[in-house]
mmCIF file as gemmi writes it, N, C-alpha and C atoms, coordinates in Angstrom:
data_model
loop_
_atom_site.group_PDB
_atom_site.id
_atom_site.type_symbol
_atom_site.label_atom_id
_atom_site.label_alt_id
_atom_site.label_comp_id
_atom_site.label_asym_id
_atom_site.label_entity_id
_atom_site.label_seq_id
_atom_site.pdbx_PDB_ins_code
_atom_site.Cartn_x
_atom_site.Cartn_y
_atom_site.Cartn_z
_atom_site.occupancy
_atom_site.B_iso_or_equiv
_atom_site.pdbx_formal_charge
_atom_site.auth_seq_id
_atom_site.auth_asym_id
_atom_site.pdbx_PDB_model_num
ATOM 1 N N . MET Axp A 1 ? 99.576 54.722 169.837 1 0 ? 1 A 1
ATOM 2 C CA . MET Axp A 1 ? 100.301 55.794 169.194 1 0 ? 1 A 1
ATOM 3 C C . MET Axp A 1 ? 100.043 57.087 169.968 1 0 ? 1 A 1
ATOM 4 N N . ASP Axp A 2 ? 101.093 57.802 170.242 1 0 ? 2 A 1
ATOM 5 C CA . ASP Axp A 2 ? 100.996 59.072 170.953 1 0 ? 2 A 1
ATOM 6 C C . ASP Axp A 2 ? 100.735 60.186 169.94 1 0 ? 2 A 1
ATOM 7 N N . ALA Axp A 3 ? 99.722 60.997 170.204 1 0 ? 3 A 1
ATOM 8 C CA . ALA Axp A 3 ? 99.372 62.085 169.288 1 0 ? 3 A 1
ATOM 9 C C . ALA Axp A 3 ? 99.427 63.423 170.027 1 0 ? 3 A 1
ATOM 10 N N . ARG Axp A 4 ? 100.094 64.379 169.384 1 0 ? 4 A 1
ATOM 11 C CA . ARG Axp A 4 ? 100.103 65.765 169.861 1 0 ? 4 A 1
ATOM 12 C C . ARG Axp A 4 ? 99.258 66.56 168.881 1 0 ? 4 A 1
ATOM 13 N N . TYR Axp A 5 ? 98.658 67.645 169.358 1 0 ? 5 A 1
ATOM 14 C CA . TYR Axp A 5 ? 97.713 68.395 168.536 1 0 ? 5 A 1
ATOM 15 C C . TYR Axp A 5 ? 98.137 69.852 168.399 1 0 ? 5 A 1
ATOM 16 N N . TYR Axp A 6 ? 97.893 70.412 167.222 1 0 ? 6 A 1
ATOM 17 C CA . TYR Axp A 6 ? 98.104 71.84 167.002 1 0 ? 6 A 1
ATOM 18 C C . TYR Axp A 6 ? 97.109 72.592 167.875 1 0 ? 6 A 1
ATOM 19 N N . ILE Axp A 7 ? 97.596 73.532 168.66 1 0 ? 7 A 1
ATOM 20 C CA . ILE Axp A 7 ? 96.752 74.317 169.554 1 0 ? 7 A 1
ATOM 21 C C . ILE Axp A 7 ? 96.41 75.644 168.876 1 0 ? 7 A 1
ATOM 22 N N . ASP Axp A 8 ? 95.124 75.917 168.757 1 0 ? 8 A 1
ATOM 23 C CA . ASP Axp A 8 ? 94.65 77.163 168.161 1 0 ? 8 A 1
ATOM 24 C C . ASP Axp A 8 ? 95.01 78.313 169.1 1 0 ? 8 A 1
ATOM 25 N N . PRO Axp A 9 ? 95.783 79.303 168.627 1 0 ? 9 A 1
ATOM 26 C CA . PRO Axp A 9 ? 96.2 80.388 169.506 1 0 ? 9 A 1
ATOM 27 C C . PRO Axp A 9 ? 95.041 81.251 170.021 1 0 ? 9 A 1
ATOM 28 N N . ASP Axp A 10 ? 93.938 81.295 169.285 1 0 ? 10 A 1
ATOM 29 C CA . ASP Axp A 10 ? 92.794 82.111 169.715 1 0 ? 10 A 1
ATOM 30 C C . ASP Axp A 10 ? 92.024 81.47 170.871 1 0 ? 10 A 1
ATOM 31 N N . THR Axp A 11 ? 91.919 80.14 170.857 1 0 ? 11 A 1
ATOM 32 C CA . THR Axp A 11 ? 91.097 79.451 171.864 1 0 ? 11 A 1
ATOM 33 C C . THR Axp A 11 ? 91.924 78.729 172.92 1 0 ? 11 A 1
ATOM 34 N N . GLY Axp A 12 ? 93.18 78.398 172.591 1 0 ? 12 A 1
ATOM 35 C CA . GLY Axp A 12 ? 94.002 77.621 173.511 1 0 ? 12 A 1
ATOM 36 C C . GLY Axp A 12 ? 93.634 76.148 173.531 1 0 ? 12 A 1
ATOM 37 N N . GLN Axp A 13 ? 92.768 75.732 172.614 1 0 ? 13 A 1
ATOM 38 C CA . GLN Axp A 13 ? 92.307 74.345 172.506 1 0 ? 13 A 1
ATOM 39 C C . GLN Axp A 13 ? 92.855 73.722 171.218 1 0 ? 13 A 1
ATOM 40 N N . PRO Axp A 14 ? 92.876 72.384 171.136 1 0 ? 14 A 1
ATOM 41 C CA . PRO Axp A 14 ? 93.289 71.757 169.875 1 0 ? 14 A 1
ATOM 42 C C . PRO Axp A 14 ? 92.425 72.255 168.71 1 0 ? 14 A 1
ATOM 43 N N . HIS Axp A 15 ? 93.064 72.507 167.585 1 0 ? 15 A 1
ATOM 44 C CA . HIS Axp A 15 ? 92.384 73.039 166.401 1 0 ? 15 A 1
ATOM 45 C C . HIS Axp A 15 ? 91.251 72.131 165.931 1 0 ? 15 A 1
ATOM 46 N N . ILE Axp A 16 ? 91.381 70.836 166.148 1 0 ? 16 A 1
ATOM 47 C CA . ILE Axp A 16 ? 90.335 69.904 165.691 1 0 ? 16 A 1
ATOM 48 C C . ILE Axp A 16 ? 88.981 70.216 166.305 1 0 ? 16 A 1
ATOM 49 N N . TYR Axp A 17 ? 88.955 70.821 167.48 1 0 ? 17 A 1
ATOM 50 C CA . TYR Axp A 17 ? 87.686 71.175 168.119 1 0 ? 17 A 1
ATOM 51 C C . TYR Axp A 17 ? 86.912 72.189 167.284 1 0 ? 17 A 1
ATOM 52 N N . ASN Axp A 18 ? 87.608 73.015 166.512 1 0 ? 18 A 1
ATOM 53 C CA . ASN Axp A 18 ? 86.931 73.989 165.645 1 0 ? 18 A 1
ATOM 54 C C . ASN Axp A 18 ? 86.092 73.29 164.575 1 0 ? 18 A 1
ATOM 55 N N . HIS Axp A 19 ? 86.411 72.026 164.293 1 0 ? 19 A 1
ATOM 56 C CA . HIS Axp A 19 ? 85.697 71.253 163.275 1 0 ? 19 A 1
ATOM 57 C C . HIS Axp A 19 ? 84.784 70.208 163.907 1 0 ? 19 A 1
ATOM 58 N N . ASP Axp A 20 ? 84.519 70.338 165.21 1 0 ? 20 A 1
ATOM 59 C CA . ASP Axp A 20 ? 83.671 69.388 165.943 1 0 ? 20 A 1
ATOM 60 C C . ASP Axp A 20 ? 84.172 67.955 165.845 1 0 ? 20 A 1
ATOM 61 N N . VAL Axp A 21 ? 85.48 67.796 165.947 1 0 ? 21 A 1
ATOM 62 C CA . VAL Axp A 21 ? 86.124 66.481 165.929 1 0 ? 21 A 1
ATOM 63 C C . VAL Axp A 21 ? 86.829 66.3 167.264 1 0 ? 21 A 1
ATOM 64 N N . GLY Axp A 22 ? 86.675 65.108 167.845 1 0 ? 22 A 1
ATOM 65 C CA . GLY Axp A 22 ? 87.306 64.812 169.125 1 0 ? 22 A 1
ATOM 66 C C . GLY Axp A 22 ? 88.611 64.047 168.963 1 0 ? 22 A 1
ATOM 67 N N . GLU Axp A 23 ? 89.411 64.065 170.015 1 0 ? 23 A 1
ATOM 68 C CA . GLU Axp A 23 ? 90.699 63.376 169.988 1 0 ? 23 A 1
ATOM 69 C C . GLU Axp A 23 ? 90.528 61.875 169.806 1 0 ? 23 A 1
ATOM 70 N N . ASP Axp A 24 ? 89.489 61.284 170.413 1 0 ? 24 A 1
ATOM 71 C CA . ASP Axp A 24 ? 89.261 59.851 170.267 1 0 ? 24 A 1
ATOM 72 C C . ASP Axp A 24 ? 88.942 59.484 168.818 1 0 ? 24 A 1
ATOM 73 N N . GLU Axp A 25 ? 88.224 60.372 168.111 1 0 ? 25 A 1
ATOM 74 C CA . GLU Axp A 25 ? 87.91 60.117 166.708 1 0 ? 25 A 1
ATOM 75 C C . GLU Axp A 25 ? 89.177 60.159 165.849 1 0 ? 25 A 1
ATOM 76 N N . VAL Axp A 26 ? 90.059 61.112 166.118 1 0 ? 26 A 1
ATOM 77 C CA . VAL Axp A 26 ? 91.318 61.216 165.379 1 0 ? 26 A 1
ATOM 78 C C . VAL Axp A 26 ? 92.142 59.949 165.595 1 0 ? 26 A 1
ATOM 79 N N . GLU Axp A 27 ? 92.199 59.488 166.832 1 0 ? 27 A 1
ATOM 80 C CA . GLU Axp A 27 ? 92.977 58.292 167.132 1 0 ? 27 A 1
ATOM 81 C C . GLU Axp A 27 ? 92.39 57.06 166.457 1 0 ? 27 A 1
ATOM 82 N N . ASP Axp A 28 ? 91.045 56.977 166.329 1 0 ? 28 A 1
ATOM 83 C CA . ASP Axp A 28 ? 90.412 55.884 165.577 1 0 ? 28 A 1
ATOM 84 C C . ASP Axp A 28 ? 90.95 55.844 164.154 1 0 ? 28 A 1
ATOM 85 N N . ILE Axp A 29 ? 90.98 57.008 163.513 1 0 ? 29 A 1
ATOM 86 C CA . ILE Axp A 29 ? 91.424 57.074 162.113 1 0 ? 29 A 1
ATOM 87 C C . ILE Axp A 29 ? 92.906 56.736 162 1 0 ? 29 A 1
ATOM 88 N N . LEU Axp A 30 ? 93.73 57.283 162.882 1 0 ? 30 A 1
ATOM 89 C CA . LEU Axp A 30 ? 95.17 57.049 162.791 1 0 ? 30 A 1
ATOM 90 C C . LEU Axp A 30 ? 95.535 55.596 163.077 1 0 ? 30 A 1
ATOM 91 N N . GLU Axp A 31 ? 94.767 54.924 163.923 1 0 ? 31 A 1
ATOM 92 C CA . GLU Axp A 31 ? 95.051 53.525 164.233 1 0 ? 31 A 1
ATOM 93 C C . GLU Axp A 31 ? 94.622 52.593 163.108 1 0 ? 31 A 1
ATOM 94 N N . HIS Axp A 32 ? 93.531 52.937 162.398 1 0 ? 32 A 1
ATOM 95 C CA . HIS Axp A 32 ? 93.006 52.075 161.337 1 0 ? 32 A 1
ATOM 96 C C . HIS Axp A 32 ? 92.541 52.908 160.143 1 0 ? 32 A 1
ATOM 97 N N . PRO Axp A 33 ? 93.474 53.545 159.422 1 0 ? 33 A 1
ATOM 98 C CA . PRO Axp A 33 ? 93.049 54.359 158.271 1 0 ? 33 A 1
ATOM 99 C C . PRO Axp A 33 ? 92.637 53.486 157.09 1 0 ? 33 A 1
ATOM 100 N N . ASP Axp A 34 ? 91.644 53.952 156.352 1 0 ? 34 A 1
ATOM 101 C CA . ASP Axp A 34 ? 91.275 53.277 155.105 1 0 ? 34 A 1
ATOM 102 C C . ASP Axp A 34 ? 92.229 53.695 153.992 1 0 ? 34 A 1
ATOM 103 N N . ASP Axp A 35 ? 92.666 54.936 154.039 1 0 ? 35 A 1
ATOM 104 C CA . ASP Axp A 35 ? 93.632 55.488 153.086 1 0 ? 35 A 1
ATOM 105 C C . ASP Axp A 35 ? 94.627 56.333 153.869 1 0 ? 35 A 1
ATOM 106 N N . ASP Axp A 36 ? 95.881 56.299 153.452 1 0 ? 36 A 1
ATOM 107 C CA . ASP Axp A 36 ? 96.907 57.135 154.074 1 0 ? 36 A 1
ATOM 108 C C . ASP Axp A 36 ? 97.896 57.478 152.972 1 0 ? 36 A 1
ATOM 109 N N . PHE Axp A 37 ? 98.02 58.766 152.667 1 0 ? 37 A 1
ATOM 110 C CA . PHE Axp A 37 ? 98.884 59.151 151.564 1 0 ? 37 A 1
ATOM 111 C C . PHE Axp A 37 ? 99.624 60.441 151.881 1 0 ? 37 A 1
ATOM 112 N N . GLN Axp A 38 ? 100.634 60.73 151.066 1 0 ? 38 A 1
ATOM 113 C CA . GLN Axp A 38 ? 101.477 61.909 151.232 1 0 ? 38 A 1
ATOM 114 C C . GLN Axp A 38 ? 100.689 63.164 150.913 1 0 ? 38 A 1
ATOM 115 N N . GLY Axp A 39 ? 100.807 64.18 151.773 1 0 ? 39 A 1
ATOM 116 C CA . GLY Axp A 39 ? 100.2 65.481 151.541 1 0 ? 39 A 1
ATOM 117 C C . GLY Axp A 39 ? 101.276 66.476 151.15 1 0 ? 39 A 1
ATOM 118 N N . LYS Axp A 40 ? 101.055 67.735 151.479 1 0 ? 40 A 1
ATOM 119 C CA . LYS Axp A 40 ? 102.014 68.784 151.144 1 0 ? 40 A 1
ATOM 120 C C . LYS Axp A 40 ? 102.992 69.013 152.288 1 0 ? 40 A 1
ATOM 121 N N . LYS Axp A 41 ? 104.183 69.459 151.945 1 0 ? 41 A 1
ATOM 122 C CA . LYS Axp A 41 ? 105.215 69.875 152.907 1 0 ? 41 A 1
ATOM 123 C C . LYS Axp A 41 ? 105.505 68.819 153.973 1 0 ? 41 A 1
ATOM 124 N N . GLY Axp A 42 ? 105.559 67.567 153.572 1 0 ? 42 A 1
ATOM 125 C CA . GLY Axp A 42 ? 105.916 66.495 154.494 1 0 ? 42 A 1
ATOM 126 C C . GLY Axp A 42 ? 104.77 65.98 155.344 1 0 ? 42 A 1
ATOM 127 N N . ALA Axp A 43 ? 103.596 66.557 155.217 1 0 ? 43 A 1
ATOM 128 C CA . ALA Axp A 43 ? 102.437 66.087 155.982 1 0 ? 43 A 1
ATOM 129 C C . ALA Axp A 43 ? 101.865 64.835 155.326 1 0 ? 43 A 1
ATOM 130 N N . ARG Axp A 44 ? 101.077 64.11 156.083 1 0 ? 44 A 1
ATOM 131 C CA . ARG Axp A 44 ? 100.375 62.941 155.574 1 0 ? 44 A 1
ATOM 132 C C . ARG Axp A 44 ? 98.889 63.155 155.796 1 0 ? 44 A 1
ATOM 133 N N . ILE Axp A 45 ? 98.079 62.464 155.008 1 0 ? 45 A 1
ATOM 134 C CA . ILE Axp A 45 ? 96.629 62.571 155.113 1 0 ? 45 A 1
ATOM 135 C C . ILE Axp A 45 ? 96.068 61.173 155.301 1 0 ? 45 A 1
ATOM 136 N N . ALA Axp A 46 ? 95.309 61.009 156.362 1 0 ? 46 A 1
ATOM 137 C CA . ALA Axp A 46 ? 94.654 59.733 156.642 1 0 ? 46 A 1
ATOM 138 C C . ALA Axp A 46 ? 93.144 59.933 156.51 1 0 ? 46 A 1
ATOM 139 N N . LEU Axp A 47 ? 92.508 59.013 155.803 1 0 ? 47 A 1
ATOM 140 C CA . LEU Axp A 47 ? 91.063 59.021 155.647 1 0 ? 47 A 1
ATOM 141 C C . LEU Axp A 47 ? 90.516 57.751 156.274 1 0 ? 47 A 1
ATOM 142 N N . GLY Axp A 48 ? 89.382 57.862 156.936 1 0 ? 48 A 1
ATOM 143 C CA . GLY Axp A 48 ? 88.804 56.669 157.528 1 0 ? 48 A 1
ATOM 144 C C . GLY Axp A 48 ? 87.476 56.954 158.178 1 0 ? 48 A 1
ATOM 145 N N . GLN Axp A 49 ? 86.961 55.881 158.79 1 0 ? 49 A 1
ATOM 146 C CA . GLN Axp A 49 ? 85.678 55.95 159.453 1 0 ? 49 A 1
ATOM 147 C C . GLN Axp A 49 ? 85.875 55.622 160.927 1 0 ? 49 A 1
ATOM 148 N N . THR Axp A 50 ? 85.285 56.441 161.788 1 0 ? 50 A 1
ATOM 149 C CA . THR Axp A 50 ? 85.404 56.229 163.226 1 0 ? 50 A 1
ATOM 150 C C . THR Axp A 50 ? 84.503 55.07 163.658 1 0 ? 50 A 1
ATOM 151 N N . ARG Axp A 51 ? 84.644 54.662 164.914 1 0 ? 51 A 1
ATOM 152 C CA . ARG Axp A 51 ? 83.773 53.608 165.457 1 0 ? 51 A 1
ATOM 153 C C . ARG Axp A 51 ? 82.311 54.031 165.424 1 0 ? 51 A 1
ATOM 154 N N . ASP Axp A 52 ? 82.062 55.338 165.5 1 0 ? 52 A 1
ATOM 155 C CA . ASP Axp A 52 ? 80.691 55.851 165.471 1 0 ? 52 A 1
ATOM 156 C C . ASP Axp A 52 ? 80.163 56.047 164.05 1 0 ? 52 A 1
ATOM 157 N N . GLY Axp A 53 ? 80.996 55.802 163.048 1 0 ? 53 A 1
ATOM 158 C CA . GLY Axp A 53 ? 80.552 55.878 161.667 1 0 ? 53 A 1
ATOM 159 C C . GLY Axp A 53 ? 80.85 57.173 160.942 1 0 ? 53 A 1
ATOM 160 N N . ARG Axp A 54 ? 81.493 58.14 161.601 1 0 ? 54 A 1
ATOM 161 C CA . ARG Axp A 54 ? 81.839 59.399 160.926 1 0 ? 54 A 1
ATOM 162 C C . ARG Axp A 54 ? 83.047 59.18 160.017 1 0 ? 54 A 1
ATOM 163 N N . CYS Axp A 55 ? 82.989 59.761 158.828 1 0 ? 55 A 1
ATOM 164 C CA . CYS Axp A 55 ? 84.108 59.698 157.893 1 0 ? 55 A 1
ATOM 165 C C . CYS Axp A 55 ? 84.913 60.982 158.036 1 0 ? 55 A 1
ATOM 166 N N . LEU Axp A 56 ? 86.209 60.83 158.366 1 0 ? 56 A 1
ATOM 167 C CA . LEU Axp A 56 ? 87.052 61.981 158.64 1 0 ? 56 A 1
ATOM 168 C C . LEU Axp A 56 ? 88.305 61.984 157.79 1 0 ? 56 A 1
ATOM 169 N N . GLN Axp A 57 ? 88.855 63.174 157.629 1 0 ? 57 A 1
ATOM 170 C CA . GLN Axp A 57 ? 90.178 63.364 157.048 1 0 ? 57 A 1
ATOM 171 C C . GLN Axp A 57 ? 91.055 63.952 158.141 1 0 ? 57 A 1
ATOM 172 N N . VAL Axp A 58 ? 92.211 63.327 158.369 1 0 ? 58 A 1
ATOM 173 C CA . VAL Axp A 58 ? 93.15 63.779 159.387 1 0 ? 58 A 1
ATOM 174 C C . VAL Axp A 58 ? 94.452 64.158 158.695 1 0 ? 58 A 1
ATOM 175 N N . VAL Axp A 59 ? 94.9 65.381 158.905 1 0 ? 59 A 1
ATOM 176 C CA . VAL Axp A 59 ? 96.172 65.848 158.362 1 0 ? 59 A 1
ATOM 177 C C . VAL Axp A 59 ? 97.167 65.845 159.514 1 0 ? 59 A 1
ATOM 178 N N . TYR Axp A 60 ? 98.268 65.116 159.336 1 0 ? 60 A 1
ATOM 179 C CA . TYR Axp A 60 ? 99.226 64.962 160.423 1 0 ? 60 A 1
ATOM 180 C C . TYR Axp A 60 ? 100.646 64.886 159.884 1 0 ? 60 A 1
ATOM 181 N N . SER Axp A 61 ? 101.587 65.005 160.806 1 0 ? 61 A 1
ATOM 182 C CA . SER Axp A 61 ? 102.998 64.892 160.466 1 0 ? 61 A 1
ATOM 183 C C . SER Axp A 61 ? 103.621 63.858 161.4 1 0 ? 61 A 1
ATOM 184 N N . PRO Axp A 62 ? 104.188 62.786 160.853 1 0 ? 62 A 1
ATOM 185 C CA . PRO Axp A 62 ? 104.818 61.787 161.722 1 0 ? 62 A 1
ATOM 186 C C . PRO Axp A 62 ? 106.094 62.35 162.347 1 0 ? 62 A 1
ATOM 187 N N . ASP Axp A 63 ? 106.287 62.063 163.619 1 0 ? 63 A 1
ATOM 188 C CA . ASP Axp A 63 ? 107.504 62.48 164.29 1 0 ? 63 A 1
ATOM 189 C C . ASP Axp A 63 ? 108.633 61.523 163.929 1 0 ? 63 A 1
ATOM 190 N N . PRO Axp A 64 ? 109.875 61.982 163.946 1 0 ? 64 A 1
ATOM 191 C CA . PRO Axp A 64 ? 110.994 61.08 163.676 1 0 ? 64 A 1
ATOM 192 C C . PRO Axp A 64 ? 110.963 59.902 164.649 1 0 ? 64 A 1
ATOM 193 N N . GLY Axp A 65 ? 111.192 58.723 164.129 1 0 ? 65 A 1
ATOM 194 C CA . GLY Axp A 65 ? 111.155 57.525 164.95 1 0 ? 65 A 1
ATOM 195 C C . GLY Axp A 65 ? 109.846 56.769 164.82 1 0 ? 65 A 1
ATOM 196 N N . GLY Axp A 66 ? 108.801 57.432 164.352 1 0 ? 66 A 1
ATOM 197 C CA . GLY Axp A 66 ? 107.539 56.763 164.07 1 0 ? 66 A 1
ATOM 198 C C . GLY Axp A 66 ? 106.697 56.383 165.275 1 0 ? 66 A 1
ATOM 199 N N . GLN Axp A 67 ? 107.046 56.824 166.477 1 0 ? 67 A 1
ATOM 200 C CA . GLN Axp A 67 ? 106.276 56.444 167.66 1 0 ? 67 A 1
ATOM 201 C C . GLN Axp A 67 ? 105.162 57.427 167.989 1 0 ? 67 A 1
ATOM 202 N N . SER Axp A 68 ? 105.175 58.617 167.377 1 0 ? 68 A 1
ATOM 203 C CA . SER Axp A 68 ? 104.157 59.616 167.669 1 0 ? 68 A 1
ATOM 204 C C . SER Axp A 68 ? 103.893 60.462 166.428 1 0 ? 68 A 1
ATOM 205 N N . VAL Axp A 69 ? 102.804 61.215 166.485 1 0 ? 69 A 1
ATOM 206 C CA . VAL Axp A 69 ? 102.434 62.083 165.366 1 0 ? 69 A 1
ATOM 207 C C . VAL Axp A 69 ? 102.002 63.441 165.901 1 0 ? 69 A 1
ATOM 208 N N . PHE Axp A 70 ? 102.111 64.448 165.033 1 0 ? 70 A 1
ATOM 209 C CA . PHE Axp A 70 ? 101.619 65.785 165.326 1 0 ? 70 A 1
ATOM 210 C C . PHE Axp A 70 ? 100.412 66.012 164.43 1 0 ? 70 A 1
ATOM 211 N N . VAL Axp A 71 ? 99.23 66.113 165.023 1 0 ? 71 A 1
ATOM 212 C CA . VAL Axp A 71 ? 97.991 66.288 164.27 1 0 ? 71 A 1
ATOM 213 C C . VAL Axp A 71 ? 97.79 67.777 163.997 1 0 ? 71 A 1
ATOM 214 N N . ILE Axp A 72 ? 97.737 68.116 162.727 1 0 ? 72 A 1
ATOM 215 C CA . ILE Axp A 72 ? 97.575 69.503 162.304 1 0 ? 72 A 1
ATOM 216 C C . ILE Axp A 72 ? 96.106 69.891 162.32 1 0 ? 72 A 1
ATOM 217 N N . THR Axp A 73 ? 95.274 69.084 161.682 1 0 ? 73 A 1
ATOM 218 C CA . THR Axp A 73 ? 93.833 69.331 161.661 1 0 ? 73 A 1
ATOM 219 C C . THR Axp A 73 ? 93.104 68.043 161.322 1 0 ? 73 A 1
ATOM 220 N N . ALA Axp A 74 ? 91.816 68.042 161.538 1 0 ? 74 A 1
ATOM 221 C CA . ALA Axp A 74 ? 90.948 66.92 161.172 1 0 ? 74 A 1
ATOM 222 C C . ALA Axp A 74 ? 89.547 67.475 160.981 1 0 ? 74 A 1
ATOM 223 N N . TYR Axp A 75 ? 88.846 66.919 160.006 1 0 ? 75 A 1
ATOM 224 C CA . TYR Axp A 75 ? 87.5 67.408 159.746 1 0 ? 75 A 1
ATOM 225 C C . TYR Axp A 75 ? 86.679 66.339 159.042 1 0 ? 75 A 1
ATOM 226 N N . PRO Axp A 76 ? 85.349 66.416 159.164 1 0 ? 76 A 1
ATOM 227 C CA . PRO Axp A 76 ? 84.484 65.441 158.504 1 0 ? 76 A 1
ATOM 228 C C . PRO Axp A 76 ? 84.541 65.59 156.989 1 0 ? 76 A 1
ATOM 229 N N . LEU Axp A 77 ? 84.476 64.469 156.311 1 0 ? 77 A 1
ATOM 230 C CA . LEU Axp A 77 ? 84.367 64.492 154.854 1 0 ? 77 A 1
ATOM 231 C C . LEU Axp A 77 ? 82.923 64.816 154.489 1 0 ? 77 A 1
ATOM 232 N N . THR Axp A 78 ? 82.754 65.649 153.467 1 0 ? 78 A 1
ATOM 233 C CA . THR Axp A 78 ? 81.417 66.012 153.001 1 0 ? 78 A 1
ATOM 234 C C . THR Axp A 78 ? 81.416 66.08 151.479 1 0 ? 78 A 1
ATOM 235 N N . GLY Axp A 79 ? 80.244 66.103 150.915 1 0 ? 79 A 1
ATOM 236 C CA . GLY Axp A 79 ? 80.069 66.317 149.476 1 0 ? 79 A 1
ATOM 237 C C . GLY Axp A 79 ? 80.814 65.323 148.608 1 0 ? 79 A 1
ATOM 238 N N . LYS Axp A 80 ? 81.51 65.85 147.606 1 0 ? 80 A 1
ATOM 239 C CA . LYS Axp A 80 ? 82.203 65.006 146.635 1 0 ? 80 A 1
ATOM 240 C C . LYS Axp A 80 ? 83.324 64.195 147.275 1 0 ? 80 A 1
ATOM 241 N N . ALA Axp A 81 ? 84.01 64.773 148.255 1 0 ? 81 A 1
ATOM 242 C CA . ALA Axp A 81 ? 85.094 64.045 148.93 1 0 ? 81 A 1
ATOM 243 C C . ALA Axp A 81 ? 84.546 62.821 149.662 1 0 ? 81 A 1
ATOM 244 N N . LEU Axp A 82 ? 83.389 62.955 150.292 1 0 ? 82 A 1
ATOM 245 C CA . LEU Axp A 82 ? 82.763 61.836 150.993 1 0 ? 82 A 1
ATOM 246 C C . LEU Axp A 82 ? 82.311 60.769 150 1 0 ? 82 A 1
ATOM 247 N N . ALA Axp A 83 ? 81.719 61.185 148.895 1 0 ? 83 A 1
ATOM 248 C CA . ALA Axp A 83 ? 81.27 60.227 147.875 1 0 ? 83 A 1
ATOM 249 C C . ALA Axp A 83 ? 82.454 59.457 147.296 1 0 ? 83 A 1
ATOM 250 N N . ALA Axp A 84 ? 83.556 60.138 147.024 1 0 ? 84 A 1
ATOM 251 C CA . ALA Axp A 84 ? 84.742 59.479 146.485 1 0 ? 84 A 1
ATOM 252 C C . ALA Axp A 84 ? 85.324 58.496 147.502 1 0 ? 84 A 1
ATOM 253 N N . PHE Axp A 85 ? 85.355 58.886 148.767 1 0 ? 85 A 1
ATOM 254 C CA . PHE Axp A 85 ? 85.85 58.001 149.823 1 0 ? 85 A 1
ATOM 255 C C . PHE Axp A 85 ? 85.012 56.731 149.887 1 0 ? 85 A 1
ATOM 256 N N . ARG Axp A 86 ? 83.698 56.876 149.856 1 0 ? 86 A 1
ATOM 257 C CA . ARG Axp A 86 ? 82.81 55.704 149.917 1 0 ? 86 A 1
ATOM 258 C C . ARG Axp A 86 ? 82.985 54.802 148.707 1 0 ? 86 A 1
ATOM 259 N N . ARG Axp A 87 ? 83.185 55.397 147.519 1 0 ? 87 A 1
ATOM 260 C CA . ARG Axp A 87 ? 83.434 54.582 146.312 1 0 ? 87 A 1
ATOM 261 C C . ARG Axp A 87 ? 84.716 53.769 146.476 1 0 ? 87 A 1
ATOM 262 N N . ARG Axp A 88 ? 85.786 54.42 146.959 1 0 ? 88 A 1
ATOM 263 C CA . ARG Axp A 88 ? 87.055 53.695 147.15 1 0 ? 88 A 1
ATOM 264 C C . ARG Axp A 88 ? 86.905 52.576 148.166 1 0 ? 88 A 1
ATOM 265 N N . ARG Axp A 89 ? 86.143 52.793 149.213 1 0 ? 89 A 1
ATOM 266 C CA . ARG Axp A 89 ? 85.925 51.754 150.227 1 0 ? 89 A 1
ATOM 267 C C . ARG Axp A 89 ? 85.186 50.569 149.63 1 0 ? 89 A 1
ATOM 268 N N . ARG Axp A 90 ? 84.174 50.844 148.803 1 0 ? 90 A 1
ATOM 269 C CA . ARG Axp A 90 ? 83.424 49.741 148.18 1 0 ? 90 A 1
ATOM 270 C C . ARG Axp A 90 ? 84.315 48.926 147.267 1 0 ? 90 A 1
ATOM 271 N N . LYS Axp A 91 ? 85.19 49.599 146.508 1 0 ? 91 A 1
ATOM 272 C CA . LYS Axp A 91 ? 86.091 48.882 145.609 1 0 ? 91 A 1
ATOM 273 C C . LYS Axp A 91 ? 87.068 48.008 146.379 1 0 ? 91 A 1
ATOM 274 N N . LYS Axp A 92 ? 87.568 48.497 147.514 1 0 ? 92 A 1
ATOM 275 C CA . LYS Axp A 92 ? 88.52 47.729 148.317 1 0 ? 92 A 1
ATOM 276 C C . LYS Axp A 92 ? 87.901 46.487 148.928 1 0 ? 92 A 1
ATOM 277 N N . LYS Axp A 93 ? 86.602 46.54 149.251 1 0 ? 93 A 1
ATOM 278 C CA . LYS Axp A 93 ? 85.946 45.417 149.917 1 0 ? 93 A 1
ATOM 279 C C . LYS Axp A 93 ? 85.614 44.281 148.962 1 0 ? 93 A 1
ATOM 280 N N . ARG Axp A 94 ? 85.692 44.534 147.674 1 0 ? 94 A 1
ATOM 281 C CA . ARG Axp A 94 ? 85.359 43.478 146.684 1 0 ? 94 A 1
ATOM 282 C C . ARG Axp A 94 ? 86.406 42.425 146.658 1 0 ? 94 A 1
């Protein structure tokens, strides 16, 4: 899957770098999401775990045709969101 990234105008780098998330981690989640649901304004939200074990949330917009996506942001899950994600994963594995 081809992914394009929102570029932060202040840094000139993909916005995901502001959250210490790499492009390879985003692609891990988009290729094998544990959860993928509708977000706001046509965006989608994918939740998953990277090969290295980090749990991330990726906010993206699918391009027409479904061959590529525009990644808006991605960040590690923490606190209550992380606990809820882990609970849902345990329920799915049963």
